[in-house]
C-alpha positions in Angstrom: 80.0 113.1 111.9 78.2 110.0 111.1 80.2 106.6 110.5 79.8 105.4 107.3 81.4 102.3 106.5 82.2 99.2 108.6 84.1 95.8 106.6 86.0 93.2 107.4 89.3 92.0 106.2 90.7 88.5 106.3 94.3 90.0 107.7 95.8 88.3 110.0 97.3 91.3 112.1 97.3 91.1 116.0 95.7 93.9 117.3 97.2 95.6 120.3 93.9 96.3 121.7 90.6 95.4 121.2 90.1 98.5 120.0 91.6 101.1 118.5 90.7 104.8 117.1 92.8 106.1 115.1 93.0 109.9 113.2 93.7 109.1 109.6 95.2 112.0 107.3 95.0 111.6 103.5 96.9 113.9 101.4 97.5 114.2 97.5 100.5 114.4 95.8 101.9 117.2 95.0 102.7 118.7 91.3 102.9 116.0 89.2 105.4 117.0 85.9 103.3 115.5 82.6 100.5 118.5 83.4 103.1 120.1 83.8 104.4 120.0 81.1 100.7 119.8 78.8 100.1 123.2 80.4 103.0 124.6 78.5 101.8 122.7 75.2 104.8 120.5 75.5 104.8 117.1 75.1 104.8 114.6 77.7 108.1 111.5 77.2 106.2 108.1 76.8 108.5 106.4 79.3 106.4 108.8 82.3 103.0 108.7 81.3 101.6 105.8 83.5 104.2 107.3 86.7 105.0 111.2 86.5 107.5 112.4 88.6 107.4 115.4 91.4 108.1 119.0 89.5 110.5 121.0 91.8 107.2 123.4 92.7 105.5 119.9 93.9 108.3 119.0 96.2 108.3 122.3 97.4 104.3 122.2 98.1 104.6 118.6 100.0 107.5 120.2 102.0 104.9 123.1 102.7 101.8 120.7 103.3 103.8 118.6 105.9 104.8 122.2 107.3 101.3 123.0 107.6 100.0 119.1 109.7 103.4 119.4 111.6 101.7 123.1 112.9 97.8 121.4 113.1 99.6 118.9 115.4 101.6 120.9 117.1 98.6 123.4 118.4 96.2 120.1 118.8 98.7 119.3 121.5 98.3 116.0 121.7 101.7 113.7 121.9 101.3 111.1 118.9 102.2 108.2 117.5 102.5 108.0 114.2 103.1 106.1 111.1 103.3 106.5 107.3 102.1 104.8 103.9 102.5 105.7 100.5 101.8 104.8 97.0 104.1 103.3 94.2 104.4 105.5 92.5 107.1 108.3 91.8 105.4 111.6 92.8 103.9 109.8 96.2 106.7 108.6 97.4 108.8 111.9 96.0 105.9 113.8 98.1 106.6 111.7 100.7 110.4 112.0 101.1 109.8 115.8 102.1 108.8 115.1 104.9 112.5 114.3 105.9 112.8 118.6 104.5 110.4 120.6 107.3 112.1 122.5 109.2 109.4 122.2 111.5 109.4 118.6 111.7 112.9 118.4 112.0 112.5 120.7 115.4 109.0 118.2 116.3 110.8 115.2 115.4 108.9 114.0 119.1 106.0 114.1 116.9 107.3 110.3 114.7 106.8 107.3 116.7 110.5 106.4 115.0 109.8 103.1 116.9 107.4 101.9 114.5 109.8 98.7 113.8 111.3 96.8 116.1 115.5 96.2 116.1 114.7 92.4 114.0 113.2 94.6 111.9 115.7 97.2 111.4 118.2 94.9 111.8 116.8 93.7 108.5 118.7 96.4 106.8 122.5 95.4 107.4 122.8 98.4 109.9 123.2 97.8 114.2 119.9 99.9 116.0 120.4 98.3 118.8 119.6 100.8 121.9 124.0 100.3 123.4 125.1 101.7 119.3 121.7 104.4 118.7 123.4 107.6 119.6 119.5 108.9 119.9 115.7 107.7 118.9 115.5 110.3 117.4 118.9 109.9 114.5 116.4 107.0 113.8 115.0 106.7 109.8 111.5 108.2 110.0 109.9 104.7 108.0 107.8 105.3 105.0 105.4 102.1 103.5 104.9 101.4 100.5 101.5 99.4 99.6 101.1 99.5 96.3 96.7 98.3 96.6 97.3 102.5 97.4 98.4 103.6 93.8 95.3 101.6 92.4 93.1 104.6 92.3 95.0 107.0 89.8 93.1 106.5 86.5 96.7 105.3 84.8 97.5 102.7 87.4 94.0 101.4 87.5 93.7 100.9 83.3 96.3 98.7 83.9 94.3 96.5 86.5 95.9 98.0 89.7 99.4 98.8 91.8 100.1 95.0 92.0 99.5 94.6 88.4 101.4 97.4 87.2 104.0 96.7 89.2 104.4 93.2 87.6 104.5 94.8 84.1 107.2 96.9 84.8 105.8 100.7 85.1 106.2 101.3 89.0 110.0 101.6 90.0 109.2 102.4 93.5 106.9 99.6 94.3 107.0 97.4 97.0 108.8 94.6 94.4 112.2 91.9 94.9 114.3 94.1 93.3 113.9 96.6 95.6 116.2 95.5 98.3 117.6 98.5 99.9 120.8 98.1 97.7 122.1 101.3 96.1 121.2 100.3 92.1 118.0 98.7 93.1 114.9 101.0 91.3 113.7 103.2 94.0 117.3 104.2 94.9 117.5 105.3 91.7 114.3 107.1 91.4 115.7 108.8 95.1 118.7 110.1 93.3 116.7 111.9 91.2 114.5 113.4 93.3 117.3 114.8 95.9 119.0 116.8 93.2 115.4 117.9 92.3 115.4 119.1 95.2 119.3 120.2 95.8 118.3 122.7 92.5 115.2 124.4 94.4 117.5 125.6 96.9 114.8 126.3 99.7 115.8 128.1 102.7 114.7 125.2 104.9 116.9 122.6 102.9 120.2 124.7 102.9 121.3 122.3 105.6 120.1 119.0 104.4 122.4 117.1 106.4 121.0 118.4 109.6 117.2 116.9 107.8 115.7 113.7 109.6 116.6 110.6 107.2 113.3 108.7 105.5 113.4 104.7 104.7 111.1 103.0 102.4 110.0 99.6 103.2 107.0 96.9 102.0 105.7 94.3 103.4 106.7 90.2 102.4 104.6 87.5 104.2 103.8 90.0 106.9 106.5 91.3 108.1 108.7 94.3 107.0 112.1 94.4 104.5 113.5 97.7 103.7 113.3 99.0 100.5 115.7 101.5 100.7 118.3 103.0 102.6 117.7 105.1 104.8 118.1 108.9 102.6 117.8 112.4 103.4 117.1 115.5 100.8 121.0 115.7 100.5 122.1 114.2 97.2 124.3 111.0 97.2 124.9 109.6 93.7 124.5 110.8 90.3 121.3 111.3 88.4 120.2 108.3 85.7 118.0 109.9 82.9 114.5 108.4 82.3 116.2 106.0 79.4 118.9 104.7 81.9 116.7 103.4 84.3 117.1 99.5 85.1 114.0 97.7 83.3 112.0 96.7 87.1 111.9 92.5 86.6 109.4 90.1 87.0 107.7 90.3 90.0 108.0 86.6 92.0 105.3 84.4 92.9 104.3 85.9 96.7 103.7 89.1 95.2 101.6 87.2 92.0 99.8 85.4 94.8 98.8 88.8 96.8 96.3 89.1 94.4 94.4 92.9 93.0 94.0 95.0 96.3 92.0 97.4 95.8 92.5 101.6 97.2 89.7 100.8 99.7 91.3 97.6 101.2 94.4 98.9 100.7 93.3 101.7 103.3 92.8 99.0 105.6 95.6 97.5 105.4 97.5 100.4 106.2 95.4 101.3 109.3 94.9 97.9 110.8 98.8 97.5 110.6 99.1 101.1 112.3 96.7 99.8 115.2 98.8 96.7 115.7 101.9 98.7 116.4 99.9 100.7 118.8 99.6 104.2 116.2 96.9 106.0 116.5 97.7 108.6 114.3 98.5 108.0 110.1 99.7 109.7 107.6 98.9 108.3 103.4 100.5 110.1 100.6 97.8 109.2 97.5 96.4 110.4 94.8 93.1 112.7 93.4 91.4 109.9 92.3 91.7 108.1 96.0 90.6 111.8 97.9 87.9 111.9 95.1 86.8 108.2 95.5 86.4 108.6 99.1 84.6 111.8 99.7 82.2 110.2 96.9 81.7 107.1 99.0 81.2 108.5 102.4 79.9 112.5 101.8 81.0 115.1 103.5 78.6 114.6 106.8 78.1 118.7 105.6 81.8 119.9 106.4 83.0 121.8 103.5 84.9 120.6 101.0 87.3 122.3 98.1 85.3 122.3 95.1 89.0 121.2 93.5 91.0 118.9 95.1 94.5 120.7 94.2 97.5 119.2 94.8 98.5 118.1 98.5 95.3 119.0 99.8 94.1 117.0 102.9 91.2 114.6 104.1 90.9 113.8 107.5 89.2 110.7 109.3 88.8 108.8 112.6 88.2 105.6 112.1 87.7 102.9 114.2 88.7 99.5 114.1 87.7 96.5 115.8 88.8 93.4 117.4 88.1 91.8 114.3 89.9 93.2 111.9 87.0 95.6 110.7 87.1 99.2 110.5 84.6 102.2 110.2 85.9 105.5 109.0 84.0 108.6 109.3 85.2 111.7 107.5 85.5 114.9 109.3 87.0 117.6 106.7 88.9 118.8 103.7 91.6 121.4 102.9 93.7 122.9 101.1 97.1 122.9 102.5 97.6 126.4 102.3 94.4 126.5 104.7 94.9 123.2 107.0 95.0 124.6 110.8 94.0 122.3 114.4 91.0 123.0 113.2 90.9 119.7 110.5 92.3 117.9 113.2 89.7 115.2 114.3 89.0 115.9 118.1 89.3 112.2 120.2 85.1 113.2 120.9 85.1 113.0 117.3 
C-alpha cells in the first residue's frame, strides 16, 4: 500500500540503525464484562463502567487470537525479535496476559525476544537475571510495556481527558502509576490475581498445565528508564481474589507523571514503535481498543485491502512502519482481519 503518514516525535530515544522497518500488529481486546451484562439486560456495576474487565470468553478469545498470530508468524518463517505493549485498562492487560497461556506460543518461545531488557533493568525487580544464574533464556518472563496513552482512544477514557488523566483520577488500576511498583499488593497485582482466577475457571485444555506456561511481566517507563509494574506472573492463580469493592484506591500520581501531559493515541503508538526500534526489535504487538483500530483505518484508509465491516473482539490490524534516524515514522496499512481468519497472508512482507 501507499504510506500515509510521517510524523516526528520529540522523544530522546536512541536509534540503533539509521533506518528501521517494523511490522506492527494492533489487536483489539477480548469480550468486556459490561457489554456482556448489557446484552443480558443486567445492570453494570458502577465500579467497572469506565474500566471493565474481560469475561471468561474474552480471555479465551485473546488466547485464540495469539495462537492464530503465532501460527501465522511461524508459517511466515522469518526469525523475529518482538516487543509487546498494552493499553492501561483491565481488558487490554487481561488480553495481553493470554500470551502466557497458548500452547503454540509456549512451544515457539524463539518468536519472542526475551532479552528486550538489559540485565541491569531486570535486576530492578529484585531478581538475578545474569547469564550465569539464569537456567535458560526461555525461562525469562515475556516483557509487556504499559503505555497510558494507548488507552486515550477508548471512549470512556477519552471523556476523562485521556489515559494520563484517567490514571491520575484513580480509574485505571493497571496504568503506569507509582503505586504499581511490582509489590504483591499493588493495584495491578490484585487485578492480575483476579484474571488468573477467571482463567482457571475456564478449564481450557491449554491451561491445565499452567505451571508450564510462560511467565509475563508488566513494565512502565519512568524518566526514560524501564521499571517493573508487576512481578512475573502466569495464568496460575497465586493469591486469593479480591472483589471490586475491595480494590485499593489508586493514589494521586506524583509530579513526574503529571509533567508528561496528555498523550494522544497516535503519539503512544509512535512511542511504542520507537522504543521497540531502539531495542533492535522488528515486530511489535499492541493490545488496544476498537476505537483505536477504527481511527487508524479511518485515518489511513484500507489501500484496497478487505476490512471487516465490524471490528469484533480481538480483531487484528497489521501495518508496516518505517522509522528514520530523526525519529519520524511512516505507517503503511496492510490489512485487518477477525482473529479466526488471521493467516500468514495477513503478515506484511519485507517488500511491502
